[in-house]
C-alpha positions as CSV (number, residue, x, y, z in Angstrom):
1,X,312.0,77.7,46.5
2,X,311.0,75.6,43.5
3,X,313.6,74.2,41.1
4,X,312.2,74.5,37.6
5,X,315.0,72.4,36.0
6,X,314.2,69.1,37.6
7,X,311.4,67.0,38.9
8,X,311.3,64.2,41.5
9,X,309.2,61.1,41.5
10,X,307.3,60.8,44.7
11,X,307.2,57.0,44.5
12,X,310.9,56.2,44.0
13,X,312.5,59.6,44.6
14,X,314.2,59.5,41.2
15,X,315.3,62.9,39.9
16,X,314.5,63.7,36.2
17,X,315.2,66.7,34.0
18,X,312.3,69.2,33.6
19,X,313.5,71.1,30.6
20,X,310.6,71.1,28.1
21,X,308.2,72.6,30.6
22,X,305.7,69.7,30.3
23,X,305.0,66.5,32.1
24,X,306.0,64.1,29.3
25,X,309.1,62.9,31.2
26,X,307.3,62.2,34.4
27,X,304.4,60.5,32.6
28,X,306.8,58.2,30.7
29,X,308.6,57.4,33.9
30,X,305.3,56.4,35.7
31,X,304.3,54.3,32.7
32,X,307.6,52.5,32.6
33,X,308.3,52.1,36.4
34,X,305.0,52.5,38.2
35,X,302.3,51.4,35.7
36,X,300.3,49.7,38.5
37,X,299.7,53.2,40.0
38,X,298.0,54.3,36.9
39,X,295.4,51.6,37.1
40,X,294.8,51.6,40.8
41,X,294.8,55.3,41.6
42,X,292.9,56.7,38.7
43,X,290.9,59.5,40.3
44,X,287.1,59.2,40.2
45,X,285.8,62.4,38.8
46,X,282.3,63.6,39.7
47,X,280.9,65.6,36.9
48,X,278.8,68.7,37.6
49,X,275.1,68.4,36.9
50,X,274.5,68.8,33.2
51,X,278.2,68.5,32.3
52,X,279.0,66.2,29.4
53,X,281.7,63.6,30.1
54,X,284.4,63.1,27.5
55,X,283.2,59.6,26.7
56,X,279.7,61.0,26.0
57,X,281.0,63.9,24.0
58,X,282.9,61.6,21.7
59,X,280.4,58.9,21.6
60,X,279.1,58.0,18.1
61,X,276.0,59.8,16.9
62,X,272.8,58.0,16.5
63,X,272.6,56.5,12.9
64,X,269.9,58.1,10.7
65,X,268.5,54.8,9.8
66,X,268.2,53.5,13.4
67,X,264.7,52.9,14.7
68,X,265.2,55.5,17.5
69,X,266.3,58.2,15.0
70,X,263.5,57.4,12.6
71,X,260.9,57.6,15.5
72,X,262.3,60.9,16.7
73,X,262.3,62.4,13.2
74,X,258.7,61.2,12.6
75,X,257.5,62.7,15.9
76,X,259.2,66.0,15.0
77,X,257.4,66.0,11.7
78,X,254.1,65.3,13.5
79,X,254.9,68.1,15.9
80,X,255.4,70.5,12.9
81,X,252.2,69.4,11.2
82,X,249.9,69.0,14.2
83,X,250.9,72.3,15.9
84,X,251.1,74.1,12.5
85,X,254.7,75.1,13.2
86,X,257.0,76.5,10.5
87,X,259.6,74.1,9.3
88,X,262.3,76.5,10.5
89,X,261.4,75.5,14.1
90,X,264.0,72.7,13.7
91,X,266.7,75.4,13.5
92,X,265.7,77.3,16.6
93,X,268.1,77.2,19.5
94,X,265.6,76.3,22.1
95,X,264.2,73.4,20.1
96,X,267.7,72.1,19.4
97,X,268.6,72.4,23.1
98,X,265.5,70.5,24.0
99,X,266.2,67.6,21.6
100,X,269.9,67.5,22.7
101,X,268.8,67.2,26.3
102,X,266.4,64.4,25.4
103,X,268.7,62.5,23.1
104,X,272.3,63.9,22.9
105,X,273.3,61.4,20.2
106,X,270.5,62.5,17.8
107,X,271.4,64.8,14.9
108,X,268.5,67.0,13.8
109,X,267.9,66.9,10.0
110,X,267.6,70.2,8.1
111,X,264.2,71.9,7.6
112,X,264.3,71.0,3.9
113,X,264.4,67.4,4.9
114,X,261.2,67.8,6.9
115,X,259.7,69.9,4.1
116,X,260.4,67.5,1.3
117,X,260.4,64.1,3.0
118,X,259.2,63.7,6.6
119,X,255.9,65.7,6.6
120,X,254.8,64.6,3.1
121,X,255.5,61.0,4.1
122,X,253.2,61.4,7.1
123,X,250.4,62.1,4.7
124,X,251.3,59.4,2.3
125,X,251.3,56.9,5.2
126,X,247.6,57.6,5.6
127,X,246.2,54.6,3.8
128,X,242.7,56.0,2.9
129,X,241.5,58.9,0.7
130,X,240.3,62.2,2.1
131,X,236.5,61.3,1.9
132,X,237.2,58.0,3.7
133,X,239.3,59.7,6.3
134,X,236.4,62.2,6.9
135,X,234.0,59.3,7.5
136,X,236.4,57.4,9.8
137,X,237.6,60.4,11.7
138,X,234.6,62.7,12.0
139,X,235.7,63.6,15.5
140,X,239.2,64.4,14.3
141,X,238.7,66.9,11.4
142,X,241.8,68.7,12.6
143,X,244.1,66.3,10.7
144,X,242.5,67.4,7.4
145,X,243.2,71.0,8.3
146,X,246.8,70.1,9.1
147,X,247.1,68.3,5.8
148,X,245.7,71.3,3.9
149,X,248.0,73.7,5.9
150,X,251.1,71.7,5.2
151,X,250.3,71.5,1.5
152,X,249.6,75.3,1.4
153,X,252.7,76.0,3.4
154,X,254.8,73.8,1.2
155,X,253.5,75.3,-2.0
156,X,253.7,78.9,-0.9
157,X,257.0,78.8,1.1
158,X,259.7,80.9,-0.5
159,X,262.2,78.2,0.3
160,X,260.5,75.8,-2.1
161,X,260.4,78.1,-5.1
162,X,263.2,77.9,-7.6
């Protein structure tokens, strides 16, 4: 039969009260009298495949201004423009899950950030004008179509009208 009013230390056989229905008393006893056990016998936990560890779950997020976050954001913008995806794709569950799997510390910006900043900056980064771009990239006319689509989408989107 189990006595629910006391607990016994298995190391030194000391009997302690067990009145609060928690392990605080035993934990304090181990810290005070058997602290070496805490360091040497810490169980090694094998995490299930795909399970996030506590240290990973509470790890700091990737700073927005970091090179890695900027590169990811730029590539998402290119994905939206090149594949003619709606800006709302960044809010889709599958897309968010994919990015979380690839980089758990990355926080995906809002679609408005991609609409107003990321995708327009992709076009601004093109150093030449449209006629020059046509001459240079005759084989890649698709970029011009992407540019027109993005401008049209940006101007016609109900999210951009005030």
